BALO-609608 format. One line per 5 residues: number of its first residue (from 0); their letters; for each residue x, y, z of C-alpha. Coordinates in steps of 0.2 Angstrom, whole numbers, plus 5000, padded with zeros to 4 digits. Each point is the difference from the previous one (the first is absolute). Layout:
BEGIN
NUM) A) X:Y:Z  ...
//
This chain:
BEGIN
0) MQLLF) 5083:4885:4904  4995:5002:5019  5001:4983:5010  4993:4997:5017  5005:4983:5010
5) IHSDY) 4989:4993:5013  5007:4985:5008  4984:4991:5006  4995:4985:5008  4986:4998:4986
10) MEYEA) 4993:5009:4988  4980:4997:4992  4995:5009:4986  4984:4998:4988  4997:5010:4983
15) KEKTR) 4982:5007:5003  4997:5010:4985  5007:5006:4983  5006:5017:4994  5001:5006:4982
20) VAEPI) 5019:4994:5000  4997:4982:5008  5011:4985:4994  4991:4985:4997  5001:4987:5013
25) SESRK) 4993:4982:5003  4990:4998:5015  5014:4991:5009  5009:5017:5000  4986:5009:5007
30) KERVE) 5003:4995:5019  5016:4994:5009  5008:5000:5017  5019:4998:5002  5008:4995:5016
35) EVLVV) 5019:5006:5005  5000:5014:4987  5009:5014:4996  4987:5011:4991  5007:5014:4987
40) FIAVE) 4987:5014:4996  5006:5007:4985  4997:5017:4990  5006:4999:4983  5003:5018:4994
45) REDEK) 5001:5010:4983  5019:5001:5000  5002:4981:5002  4993:4997:4981  5016:5007:4994
50) DVKYM) 5009:4985:5004  4988:4985:5005  5015:4987:4999  5010:5010:5013  4986:5003:5012
55) VEKAS) 4994:4983:5001  5019:4994:5003  5002:5013:5014  4984:4999:5007  5003:4980:5003
60) EEAIS) 5017:5003:5006  4992:5010:5013  4987:4989:5005  5011:4985:5001  5012:5010:5011
65) VFHKV) 4988:5003:5012  4991:4983:4998  5016:4992:5007  5003:5014:5013  4983:4995:5008
70) GAERI) 5001:4980:4997  4982:5001:4991  4995:4984:4991  4991:5008:4986  4996:5017:4992
75) VLYPY) 4983:5008:4996  5002:5013:4985  4985:5011:5004  4997:5017:4987  4995:5014:5014
80) AHLSS) 4998:5016:4987  4998:5010:5016  5018:5001:5003  5003:5013:4986  4991:5015:4992
85) ELASP) 5009:4995:4983  4994:4984:4993  5008:4991:4985  4987:4993:4988  4990:4986:5005
90) ERSIE) 5009:4990:4983  5017:5004:5008  4997:4997:5018  4992:4983:4995  5016:4997:4991
95) ILRGM) 5010:5004:5014  4991:4990:5013  5000:4983:4989  5019:5005:4996  5005:4999:5019
100) EEDLL) 4988:4985:5003  5009:4991:4987  5017:5004:5008  4997:4997:5016  4993:4983:4993
105) SRGVE) 5017:4997:4991  5009:5004:5016  4990:4986:5009  4989:5010:5010  4982:4995:5004
110) VKRAP) 4991:5014:4995  4980:5007:4998  4996:5013:4989  4983:5010:5006  4989:5006:4984
115) FGWYK) 5003:5015:4993  4987:5014:4997  4987:4990:5012  4992:5009:5015  5007:4989:5014
120) SFTLR) 4998:4995:5020  5015:4995:5008  5004:4995:5018  5018:4998:5005  5008:4998:5017
125) CKGHP) 5016:5009:5002  5014:4992:5010  5007:5016:5009  5017:4997:5000  5012:5014:4994
130) LSELS) 5002:4996:4983  4981:4994:4999  4996:5017:4990  5012:5006:4989  4998:5012:4984
135) RKIKG) 5009:5003:4984  5001:5011:4986  5009:4992:4985  5005:5013:4986  5005:4998:4982
140) REGGG) 5018:5000:4995  5008:5016:4997  4997:5004:4982  4985:4989:5000  5000:4997:4982
145) AEAEE) 4996:5009:4986  4984:5009:5008  5009:5005:5016  4994:5017:5005  5011:5013:5008
150) VEVEK) 5001:5001:5018  4994:5016:5006  5010:5010:5013  4989:5009:5012  5007:5018:5007
155) LSKAL) 4992:5001:5016  4998:5017:5008  5010:5009:5011  4988:4997:5014  4998:4982:4997
160) EAEEK) 5018:4998:5000  5001:5009:5017  4986:4991:5008  5009:4983:4994  5015:5006:5010
165) AESHF) 4994:5010:5013  4997:4993:5017  4987:5003:5010  4995:4997:5018  4984:4990:5006
170) FFMDT) 4991:5001:5015  4983:4998:5007  4988:5011:5011  4986:4996:5010  4982:5007:5002
175) GGEGG) 5007:5009:5016  5010:5012:4989  5010:5007:5016  5012:4986:4998  5007:5005:4986
180) LIRTE) 5010:4989:4988  5002:4982:5005  5015:4991:4992  4993:4985:4992  5011:4987:5011
185) DFEFE) 4991:5008:5015  4982:4999:4993  4991:4985:5005  4987:4992:4988  4985:4994:5008
190) LDKRD) 4997:4984:4995  4986:4997:4985  4996:5019:5004  5016:5008:4991  5002:4986:4986
195) NLQKF) 4999:5011:4986  5009:5014:5007  5015:4990:5002  4997:4992:4982  5001:5019:4994
200) FVYES) 5015:5005:5010  5009:4983:4992  4995:5004:4984  5006:5019:5000  5017:4998:5009
205) EKRRA) 5003:4984:4988  4995:5012:4985  4998:4983:4990  4985:5007:4987  5001:4984:4989
210) VDKVP) 4987:4988:4999  5005:4981:5000  4983:4992:5002  4983:5005:4992  4990:5009:5012
215) PHVEL) 4982:4993:5002  4991:5014:4993  5006:4996:4983  4992:4985:4999  4984:5008:5008
220) MKRLE) 5000:5016:4987  5000:4986:4986  4987:4988:5008  4988:5014:5003  5001:5008:4983
225) IADYE) 5007:5016:5006  5018:5001:4992  5013:4990:4991  5018:5004:4993  5000:5006:4980
230) PSSDP) 5014:4990:4994  5000:5012:4983  5005:5015:5010  5015:5006:5011  5000:4990:5016
235) GNLRF) 4990:5008:5013  4987:5007:4990  4983:4990:5004  4983:4996:4991  4985:5004:5011
240) YPKGK) 4985:4988:4995  4981:5008:5004  5001:4996:5018  5016:5007:5002  4996:5016:4990
245) LIKAL) 4985:5003:5012  5010:4997:5016  5012:5013:4994  4988:5013:4995  4991:5000:5017
250) LEEYV) 5016:5000:5007  5006:5015:4989  4984:5009:5004  4999:4998:5019  5018:5008:5002
255) RNSVA) 4994:5014:4988  4986:5003:5010  5009:5000:5016  5012:5013:4993  4988:5012:4993
260) EYGAV) 4992:4999:5017  5017:5006:5010  5000:5015:4987  5011:4993:4986  4998:5007:4983
265) EVETP) 5002:4988:4985  5012:5002:4985  5006:4990:4987  5018:5000:4993  5008:4993:4987
270) IMYST) 5009:4982:5002  5017:5003:4989  5013:5011:5002  5017:5006:4992  5016:4997:5012
275) RHPSL) 5007:5015:4992  4990:5013:5010  5010:5006:5015  4989:4999:5014  4996:4982:4996
280) KDYLE) 5015:4994:4996  5007:5006:5018  4985:4992:5008  5003:4984:4991  5015:4998:5009
285) RFPAR) 4992:5003:5017  4984:4988:4998  5002:4982:5006  4994:4993:4985  5005:4990:4985
290) QYSMA) 4997:5008:4985  4987:4994:4984  5013:5008:4986  4995:5001:4982  5011:5004:4986
295) GKGGK) 5000:5015:4991  5009:5007:4986  5016:4991:4997  4994:4986:5009  5003:5009:5017
300) PDLFL) 4989:4999:5015  4995:5018:4998  4982:4997:5008  4994:4991:5014  4982:4994:5006
305) RFSAC) 4996:5008:5017  5002:4989:5016  4989:5013:5010  4990:5016:4997  5013:5010:5009
310) FGQFL) 5008:5009:4985  4983:5005:4991  4991:5007:5015  5017:5011:5005  5002:5007:4983
315) MSKDM) 4982:5004:5001  5002:5008:5015  5016:5010:4996  4988:5009:4988  4987:5003:5012
320) SISYK) 4997:5016:5010  4999:4996:5017  4996:5010:5016  5004:4994:5019  4980:5002:5000
325) NLPLK) 4999:4984:4989  5010:4988:5011  5001:4987:5004  4996:4997:4982  4997:4983:4994
330) IFELA) 5001:4992:4983  4995:4983:4995  5002:4987:4986  4996:4982:4996  5016:4996:4992
335) SSFRK) 5004:4985:4989  5018:4999:5005  5015:4988:4993  5016:4994:5008  5012:4989:4993
340) EKRGE) 5000:4988:5016  5011:4987:5000  4995:4984:4993  5004:4990:5014  4987:5011:5012
345) LVGLR) 4987:4999:4987  4985:4989:5006  4981:5001:4996  4992:5015:5007  5012:5004:5014
350) RLRKF) 5014:5009:4990  4997:5004:4981  5008:5010:4986  4985:5010:4997  4987:5004:5015
355) TMPDM) 4986:5014:5004  5008:5011:5014  4987:5013:5010  5012:5015:5001  4996:5016:5008
360) HTLCK) 5014:5013:5005  4997:5015:5013  5008:5016:5000  5002:5007:5016  5008:5016:5006
365) DMGEA) 5012:4993:5013  5005:4985:5011  4988:5004:5012  4986:5000:4989  5007:4983:4990
370) LKEFK) 5000:4992:5017  4982:5004:5005  4994:4994:4980  5012:4984:5002  4990:4994:5016
375) KQYEL) 4984:5005:4992  5006:4989:4984  5006:4987:5013  4982:4998:5007  4992:5002:4982
380) CMRVL) 5011:4984:4994  4994:4991:5016  4982:5003:4996  5002:4997:4981  5007:4983:5004
385) EGIGF) 4986:4997:5011  4988:5004:4987  5007:4988:4988  5000:4985:5014  5017:5002:5009
390) FTKDY) 5001:5004:5018  5015:5005:5010  5002:4980:5004  5002:4995:4981  5015:5013:4998
395) EVAIR) 5018:5006:5008  5004:5017:5002  5018:5007:4996  5006:5016:5005  5017:5006:4991
400) FTREF) 5009:5015:5000  5016:5007:5004  5011:5004:5015  5000:5020:4996  4980:4998:5001
405) YDDDA) 4999:4991:5015  5015:5009:5010  4987:5015:5001  4990:4997:5015  4984:5005:4994
410) NKGFI) 5000:4988:4987  5004:4986:5012  4984:5003:5009  4992:5001:4982  5005:4983:4995
415) DELVR) 4992:4995:5019  4984:5005:4994  5000:4990:4984  5004:4985:5008  4986:5003:5014
420) IAGKP) 4988:5002:4984  5003:4983:4995  4997:4993:5015  5013:4987:4998  5021:4997:4999
425) VLIEM) 5008:5007:4985  5015:4998:4991  5013:5014:4999  5014:5003:4987  5012:5013:5002
430) WDQRF) 5011:5007:4988  5016:5008:5004  5000:5011:4985  4986:5005:4988  5003:4992:4983
435) FYFVL) 4982:5002:4994  4990:5017:4998  4990:4997:5015  5004:5001:5019  4986:4990:5008
440) KFEFN) 4987:4988:4992  4988:4986:5005  4995:4983:4993  4985:4988:5005  5008:4984:4995
445) FVDAL) 4989:4984:4997  5010:4984:5004  4995:4985:4988  4999:4980:5003  5019:4999:4995
450) GKASA) 5006:5014:5011  5004:5014:4986  4993:5017:5006  4993:5013:4988  4997:5017:5002
455) LSTVQ) 4981:5007:4999  4997:5018:5005  5015:5011:5003  5005:5020:5002  5016:5008:4998
460) IDVEN) 5005:5017:5006  5009:5007:4983  5015:5015:5003  5007:5000:4985  4987:4999:4984
465) AERYG) 4993:5017:5003  5015:5010:4997  5005:4988:4986  4986:5003:4990  4999:5019:5004
470) IKYVD) 4983:4998:5009  4995:5015:5011  4987:5007:5009  4999:5018:5007  5000:5004:5019
475) ANGEE) 4989:5013:5009  5014:5013:4998  4999:4997:4982  5016:4990:4998  5004:4984:4990
480) KSPII) 5004:4985:5009  5003:4981:4996  4985:4989:5010  5004:4983:5007  4992:4986:4991
485) LHCSP) 4990:4984:5006  5000:4985:4989  4985:4989:5004  4992:4984:4993  4986:4996:5011
490) SGAIE) 4999:4982:4997  5014:4996:4990  4999:4992:4982  4983:4993:4996  5008:4985:4994
495) RCMYA) 5009:4998:5016  4982:5002:5009  4995:4984:4992  5014:4990:5001  4998:5004:5020
500) LLERA) 4982:4995:5000  5004:4984:4992  5014:4996:5011  4990:5005:5017  4986:4989:4993
505) YLEKE) 5013:4984:4998  5007:5004:5017  4981:5000:5007  4998:4983:4992  5014:4994:5007
510) RGVLP) 4993:5004:5017  4984:4992:4996  4990:5016:4996  4991:4998:4982  5009:5011:4988
515) MLPLW) 4991:5016:4991  5002:5015:4994  4992:5017:5008  4982:5000:4995  5000:5015:4990
520) LSPTQ) 5015:4993:4990  4993:4981:4995  4997:5001:4983  4982:4990:5004  4992:5005:5017
525) LRIIP) 4986:4989:4998  4997:4983:4992  4982:4993:4998  5000:4983:4996  4984:4991:4993
530) VAERH) 4996:4983:5006  4992:4996:4984  4998:5009:4983  4980:5005:5005  5007:5010:5015
535) LEYIE) 5009:5012:4987  4983:5010:4996  4998:5004:5021  5020:5007:4999  4997:5012:4986
540) EILPV) 4985:5008:5007  5011:5004:5015  5015:5004:4991  4995:5019:4998  4998:5003:5020
545) LNGIR) 5019:4994:5001  5005:5015:4989  5014:5008:5008  5008:4982:5005  5011:4991:4987
550) TDVDD) 4988:4984:4998  5002:4987:4989  4991:4981:4997  5008:4984:4998  4989:4994:4987
555) REETV) 5012:4987:4992  4994:4981:4998  5010:4995:5016  4993:4991:5017  4997:5014:5014
560) SKKIR) 5015:4992:5010  5012:5004:4987  4994:5015:4997  4999:5004:5019  5020:4995:5000
565) DAGRD) 5005:5010:4985  4991:5016:5009  5011:4997:5016  5016:4996:4987  4996:5017:4994
570) WIPYV) 4999:5009:5017  4983:5006:4997  4995:5008:5017  4981:4998:4999  4991:4985:4992
575) AVVGD) 4982:4996:4998  4991:4985:4996  4984:5000:4991  4989:4985:5001  4980:4995:5003
580) KEVEK) 5001:5007:5018  5007:5016:4996  4989:5003:4985  4983:4995:5011  5006:5011:5015
585) NTLSV) 5007:5014:4989  5018:4999:5008  5019:4996:4998  5010:4988:5009  5017:5010:5001
590) TIRGE) 5017:4993:5006  5010:5014:5005  5019:4997:4997  5006:5011:5014  4989:4993:5014
595) SSKSE) 5007:4981:4994  5015:4991:5008  5010:4986:4996  5002:4984:5012  5012:4986:5000
600) SKGEQ) 4989:4981:5001  5011:4986:4997  5014:5008:4992  4990:5009:4986  4994:5021:5001
605) RQKQK) 4983:4999:4999  4989:5017:4999  4987:5004:5014  4987:5012:4990  4989:5011:5008
610) VEEMD) 4986:5000:4988  4985:5013:5003  4983:5001:4993  4996:5019:4995  4990:5009:4987
615) VFELK) 5008:5010:4986  4997:5016:5008  5008:4994:5017  5014:4993:4990  5001:5016:4988
620) NRVGE) 5001:5012:5015  5013:4989:5010  5012:5000:4985  4996:5019:4996  5005:5005:5016
625) LIKSK) 5015:4992:5002  5007:5007:4982  4990:5017:5000  5016:5012:5004  5011:4992:4985
630) PFREL) 5001:5001:4981  4988:4987:4991  5001:4994:4983  4988:4987:4991  5007:4981:4995
635) PFSYK) 5013:5004:4986  4991:4984:4991  4983:4992:4999  4992:4996:5016  4995:4984:4992
640) LSERA) 5015:4986:5003  4994:4991:4986  5005:5015:4987  5017:5004:5008  5016:4994:4990
645) RFVGG) 5014:4996:5011  5016:5009:5001  5010:4986:5010  5002:4982:4995  4987:5000:4985
//
C-alpha cells in the first residue's frame, strides 16, 4: 500500500463524475471541506489483498502516528490510484478503505473518507513545515498468508554493480570552453536563468531515482486519453488509447524519417535472446540495465527480452562483409525494448519496463572517424528534438567521459567544441575508471516539474563490442580490423518524449501560458463548432477542403460555451465557430490557442482569446504550412464527437 500524507490548513473536494467502479454515495458525501486536516492519499495494491485485516491495521497505525506527530485535528482518507501501477481490485480497495475508516473512528479520530471510483476535484493548502509532506509504503507481513509470492532475487550486471559503487566527479563547463572544467562549488548559477541546470546537477549528484510524488503528466496522460496503467500486466507496461497511439506513431515515423535522411539503413532483429550465447552472456555483464529474464527449461532464466537493439545489430554486423569504403556504416532499428526497472522508479510515461527505443549503431574505422561522426550525431540529435518541439532551452546537456579520454589534449578541444555547439553551460561527469563499454557519451536531459531529470537523446563511443562480437572490416591494405561503434538514440525513448511534452505543457501552464502539444502531434488539429444544427450542412460542405488537417466537428447537443470549454480542456490548437454570420459570409471565426494567453483577474485565471475571421482556404493554408514537413495521419476515430466512445471516465 502506498500512502502520501499532507498536513493541510484545509482540504476541499467534490465528486464530479462516476467511473465504472464508483461506490454509491449520498448527495451529502459528494462535497466536503475539512479544516486543520491530515490528508492521507492512498493507493491499495494487489499484494495488499492477501491479508486485508493486517493491512488495515498497519495503515491505520501509520496514519495515527503521523496524525499525532503533526498535531492535526482530523483525517481525510483520499483514494488516489496514481500512487501505484499495481492496484488492487475495486472491491478489495473499498474494503480496506472502509476498514481504515472504521478503525480510525474506533480510536477516537474524526475521519472523512472521500468516495472511491469518482472523478473528483480537490484543493488543499499544505502547511509547509518539515513534516507536512511524508510518504510511506506499507508491506504485507513476511509470509503474507497462503498466497504469498516468492521474493525475486535480482541479479545485477557487473556494470550496474560498478555504477552503484563507482565514484565520479562532477564539473561544469561554460560556453567559452577555453576555461576548461569548472568545479561545481566555483560555478555561479545566475538567478532564474539556470534553475534547471542546478536541479539537474542535484538530481545527478544525489543519484536518487525513486519517485515519491506523482508527476503532473500522469494526470494529463489520463485526462487527455493518451495512456494509462494496465493493471493486468507487469508494472511499467502501459495501455495507449487512440490519441496516444496516434502521437506515438507520428513520433516514430518522424524519427525514422530523420535517421533515413541521415543515411542509416533500417533493419529488424528479434526481441528475445538466449543468455547462453557467449557474446551475449559477456555483454549482459557490461550493459547498465536490469534484464527482463524469462524461464527456460527447468525453470531457469535461459532467455531475456532485449533491453536495446545492440546485440541483434551486432550479431548481424558480425556476419556482414564490410570494407573500409562502407564506413562509417549506420544501422537503425525502432526497437521495442524491455528493462526490469525498480518499482519505485516506475511512473507514468517517464520510466517504463516496456518502451520504444530508436536505436542506431555506426561502425567507424578508428577513433578519429568516431569523433567526427559523434559530433555530427550530436547535431543530429539537436535537430531531431527541435523537430519534435524541444529547443535547447528545454533540456540540459550532460557530457560524460573517462579521465583517460580527457587527458588527451586533442579530446579536451573536442569537448570544448561540443559545449560551444550547445550554446549554454553543461554538466560534466568524469569517471576515474571505465566501468562500461564506452569512453565518451552525451545526453540531452529534460527536467520535469518535480526536479527529476530524464535522458532524451544520447550518443556513446563504444570501444569494446566490435571485438567481443567479432565484427570486422577490411582496410585499404586488405587487413581485418575491429571498428569503433557509436550507439545513438536520436530522440530517446518515444514514450519519454511524450512524457516530456506533457510535463513541459504543465510547466508552461504554471507560467501562465496555455498548455498544448505541438500542432503536428495534436490528435485534433482543428475543431469546428456549429452554433446550431442548421449550420452542420455548411460545415459538411467545407470539410473536403480541409483534407490533410485532422479536423473534427462537435455536433453534440451541448451549449456552444460548453463546447468551447471542452475544446480548451482538450488543448485543441484551432477552434472554429460557425453561425449564421459565418455561413452568410462563407467564413470561419477561428480561435488560435497558441496565440491566446491567460491573465489574472480578481484571483481567477481567464483566457484572452484571439479570434480571427478567415475563409476555409486561408485556414487550410495556414495550418498546412505549419505541418507540411512532418508526418501526417488521419483522425483515429469518427470526426463527429457525438459518435465517439470515451476511453476514460465513460
